FIKOLZA-1660 file (N, C-alpha, C; in steps of 0.1 Angstrom, whole numbers, plus 5000, padded with zeros to 4 digits):
% residues 84
   i   px   py   pz ch aa at
   1 8184 3466 1050  A  M  N
   1 8188 3465 1061  A  M CA
   1 8189 3454 1055  A  M  C
   2 8202 3443 1057  A  Y  N
   2 8202 3426 1057  A  Y CA
   2 8202 3424 1064  A  Y  C
   3 8206 3402 1063  A  D  N
   3 8200 3399 1073  A  D CA
   3 8212 3384 1076  A  D  C
   4 8220 3381 1085  A  K  N
   4 8230 3373 1087  A  K CA
   4 8231 3366 1072  A  K  C
   5 8221 3357 1069  A  K  N
   5 8219 3349 1051  A  K CA
   5 8228 3356 1046  A  K  C
   6 8220 3369 1043  A  Q  N
   6 8225 3379 1029  A  Q CA
   6 8245 3384 1032  A  Q  C
   7 8244 3390 1041  A  L  N
   7 8258 3389 1051  A  L CA
   7 8270 3380 1044  A  L  C
   8 8261 3370 1051  A  C  N
   8 8272 3357 1050  A  C CA
   8 8273 3356 1027  A  C  C
   9 8262 3351 1026  A  E  N
   9 8266 3354 1008  A  E CA
   9 8269 3364 1000  A  E  C
  10 8272 3379 1007  A  K  N
  10 8282 3384 1001  A  K CA
  10 8297 3385 1004  A  K  C
  11 8303 3378 1015  A  I  N
  11 8310 3376 1015  A  I CA
  11 8315 3372 1009  A  I  C
  12 8313 3353 1009  A  T  N
  12 8318 3342 1003  A  T CA
  12 8317 3347 0989  A  T  C
  13 8306 3359 0982  A  S  N
  13 8307 3362 0965  A  S CA
  13 8319 3370 0968  A  S  C
  14 8321 3377 0975  A  I  N
  14 8338 3385 0973  A  I CA
  14 8346 3374 0976  A  I  C
  15 8346 3366 0982  A  Y  N
  15 8361 3358 0988  A  Y CA
  15 8355 3344 0985  A  Y  C
  16 8354 3338 0974  A  P  N
  16 8343 3325 0970  A  P CA
  16 8354 3314 0977  A  P  C
  17 8365 3315 0980  A  D  N
  17 8375 3298 0983  A  D CA
  17 8373 3298 0999  A  D  C
  18 8370 3306 1000  A  I  N
  18 8368 3307 1024  A  I CA
  18 8354 3297 1024  A  I  C
  19 8347 3286 1016  A  G  N
  19 8341 3289 1017  A  G CA
  19 8327 3285 1020  A  G  C
  20 8318 3274 1028  A  Q  N
  20 8306 3277 1023  A  Q CA
  20 8294 3279 1033  A  Q  C
  21 8283 3285 1032  A  C  N
  21 8282 3295 1047  A  C CA
  21 8272 3278 1053  A  C  C
  22 8275 3284 1065  A  G  N
  22 8268 3275 1074  A  G CA
  22 8278 3261 1078  A  G  C
  23 8284 3265 1070  A  I  N
  23 8295 3250 1071  A  I CA
  23 8315 3257 1076  A  I  C
  24 8317 3264 1066  A  D  N
  24 8333 3266 1070  A  D CA
  24 8328 3287 1072  A  D  C
  25 8320 3290 1077  A  I  N
  25 8314 3304 1076  A  I CA
  25 8307 3307 1087  A  I  C
  26 8308 3311 1091  A  D  N
  26 8294 3315 1100  A  D CA
  26 8290 3328 1104  A  D  C
  27 8283 3337 1102  A  V  N
  27 8274 3347 1111  A  V CA
  27 8270 3353 1113  A  V  C
  28 8267 3358 1125  A  D  N
  28 8260 3363 1139  A  D CA
  28 8259 3376 1142  A  D  C
  29 8251 3382 1143  A  F  N
  29 8247 3395 1156  A  F CA
  29 8254 3396 1166  A  F  C
  30 8265 3403 1170  A  D  N
  30 8264 3405 1188  A  D CA
  30 8261 3420 1189  A  D  C
  31 8250 3415 1195  A  N  N
  31 8241 3432 1205  A  N CA
  31 8252 3436 1211  A  N  C
  32 8260 3431 1218  A  K  N
  32 8264 3437 1227  A  K CA
  32 8276 3446 1221  A  K  C
  33 8286 3440 1212  A  E  N
  33 8296 3448 1205  A  E CA
  33 8291 3456 1195  A  E  C
  34 8275 3457 1187  A  R  N
  34 8273 3460 1176  A  R CA
  34 8280 3460 1163  A  R  C
  35 8279 3441 1163  A  A  N
  35 8293 3445 1153  A  A CA
  35 8285 3427 1141  A  A  C
  36 8289 3422 1136  A  W  N
  36 8286 3415 1125  A  W CA
  36 8302 3402 1134  A  W  C
  37 8296 3389 1138  A  V  N
  37 8308 3382 1141  A  V CA
  37 8310 3375 1126  A  V  C
  38 8322 3374 1122  A  V  N
  38 8325 3363 1114  A  V CA
  38 8329 3345 1117  A  V  C
  39 8325 3338 1119  A  R  N
  39 8336 3332 1122  A  R CA
  39 8339 3322 1114  A  R  C
  40 8351 3316 1107  A  L  N
  40 8359 3310 1100  A  L CA
  40 8363 3295 1104  A  L  C
  41 8362 3287 1094  A  V  N
  41 8367 3276 1101  A  V CA
  41 8376 3266 1092  A  V  C
  42 8390 3267 1086  A  K  N
  42 8397 3259 1080  A  K CA
  42 8402 3250 1084  A  K  C
  43 8402 3232 1084  A  D  N
  43 8401 3222 1086  A  D CA
  43 8407 3228 1102  A  D  C
  44 8420 3229 1110  A  S  N
  44 8416 3229 1126  A  S CA
  44 8423 3241 1126  A  S  C
  45 8421 3250 1119  A  H  N
  45 8421 3264 1123  A  H CA
  45 8409 3280 1124  A  H  C
  46 8410 3283 1133  A  K  N
  46 8393 3287 1132  A  K CA
  46 8398 3308 1139  A  K  C
  47 8390 3309 1129  A  L  N
  47 8387 3329 1134  A  L CA
  47 8378 3338 1133  A  L  C
  48 8375 3345 1146  A  S  N
  48 8365 3349 1151  A  S CA
  48 8370 3362 1146  A  S  C
  49 8361 3369 1134  A  H  N
  49 8364 3385 1134  A  H CA
  49 8355 3395 1134  A  H  C
  50 8351 3402 1139  A  Y  N
  50 8341 3418 1141  A  Y CA
  50 8340 3422 1137  A  Y  C
  51 8333 3426 1120  A  L  N
  51 8328 3434 1111  A  L CA
  51 8323 3444 1119  A  L  C
  52 8325 3452 1121  A  D  N
  52 8317 3467 1128  A  D CA
  52 8304 3473 1113  A  D  C
  53 8295 3472 1114  A  L  N
  53 8282 3481 1105  A  L CA
  53 8286 3491 1098  A  L  C
  54 8294 3499 1093  A  P  N
  54 8300 3504 1083  A  P CA
  54 8307 3500 1079  A  P  C
  55 8316 3491 1076  A  E  N
  55 8324 3481 1072  A  E CA
  55 8313 3470 1064  A  E  C
  56 8307 3468 1074  A  A  N
  56 8293 3449 1072  A  A CA
  56 8290 3462 1059  A  A  C
  57 8282 3474 1059  A  D  N
  57 8275 3482 1056  A  D CA
  57 8281 3485 1035  A  D  C
  58 8297 3484 1044  A  D  N
  58 8305 3491 1028  A  D CA
  58 8306 3476 1019  A  D  C
  59 8309 3460 1024  A  C  N
  59 8306 3445 1020  A  C CA
  59 8296 3441 1010  A  C  C
  60 8276 3450 1021  A  M  N
  60 8268 3453 1015  A  M CA
  60 8265 3460 1000  A  M  C
  61 8272 3468 1000  A  D  N
  61 8274 3473 0987  A  D CA
  61 8279 3473 0976  A  D  C
  62 8288 3463 0976  A  G  N
  62 8293 3455 0968  A  G CA
  62 8311 3460 0969  A  G  C
  63 8313 3469 0982  A  K  N
  63 8332 3468 0986  A  K CA
  63 8335 3463 0983  A  K  C
  64 8345 3455 0992  A  K  N
  64 8359 3444 0997  A  K CA
  64 8348 3448 1010  A  K  C
  65 8354 3436 1018  A  C  N
  65 8353 3441 1031  A  C CA
  65 8371 3440 1037  A  C  C
  66 8376 3453 1038  A  V  N
  66 8390 3448 1036  A  V CA
  66 8401 3446 1057  A  V  C
  67 8390 3457 1065  A  S  N
  67 8396 3441 1078  A  S CA
  67 8395 3425 1075  A  S  C
  68 8386 3424 1073  A  L  N
  68 8378 3409 1074  A  L CA
  68 8387 3405 1057  A  L  C
  69 8393 3409 1052  A  G  N
  69 8399 3404 1040  A  G CA
  69 8416 3404 1041  A  G  C
  70 8420 3413 1055  A  L  N
  70 8435 3408 1062  A  L CA
  70 8431 3399 1069  A  L  C
  71 8419 3395 1074  A  E  N
  71 8420 3382 1082  A  E CA
  71 8420 3367 1076  A  E  C
  72 8404 3369 1066  A  I  N
  72 8409 3357 1059  A  I CA
  72 8426 3350 1055  A  I  C
  73 8433 3365 1045  A  A  N
  73 8443 3359 1036  A  A CA
  73 8454 3356 1056  A  A  C
  74 8460 3361 1059  A  Q  N
  74 8460 3349 1074  A  Q CA
  74 8461 3346 1080  A  Q  C
  75 8441 3336 1075  A  L  N
  75 8439 3323 1078  A  L CA
  75 8449 3313 1067  A  L  C
  76 8443 3320 1056  A  R  N
  76 8451 3310 1049  A  R CA
  76 8466 3308 1049  A  R  C
  77 8471 3320 1048  A  K  N
  77 8494 3314 1054  A  K CA
  77 8491 3305 1067  A  K  C
  78 8481 3307 1074  A  N  N
  78 8482 3296 1085  A  N CA
  78 8480 3282 1081  A  N  C
  79 8469 3283 1073  A  V  N
  79 8462 3271 1071  A  V CA
  79 8476 3262 1066  A  V  C
  80 8479 3274 1048  A  E  N
  80 8488 3269 1047  A  E CA
  80 8508 3264 1055  A  E  C
  81 8503 3274 1060  A  G  N
  81 8516 3271 1073  A  G CA
  81 8529 3281 1069  A  G  C
  82 8523 3286 1068  A  K  N
  82 8532 3302 1061  A  K CA
  82 8531 3312 1074  A  K  C
  83 8539 3311 1086  A  Q  N
  83 8537 3322 1092  A  Q CA
  83 8541 3336 1095  A  Q  C
  84 8534 3348 1094  A  F  N
  84 8551 3361 1094  A  F CA
  84 8565 3359 1101  A  F  C
% end
């Protein structure tokens, strides 16, 4: 098993340009949803993403966090002013 610090560090190792744990990215477990909540902040843009347990396990096993990666890409576009 892993804790929020380990998951946050793994996410930032996969996506190093998103920021630092505790500053630009925060991770907490939501008992009600039974999922990890990943909160990203970049400038005035904020994003919350629910990472279900199987995907979080994949991230920890060194695989890409696919749905989180898509959210990060969208956040980047919003920050850069490039909307779909």
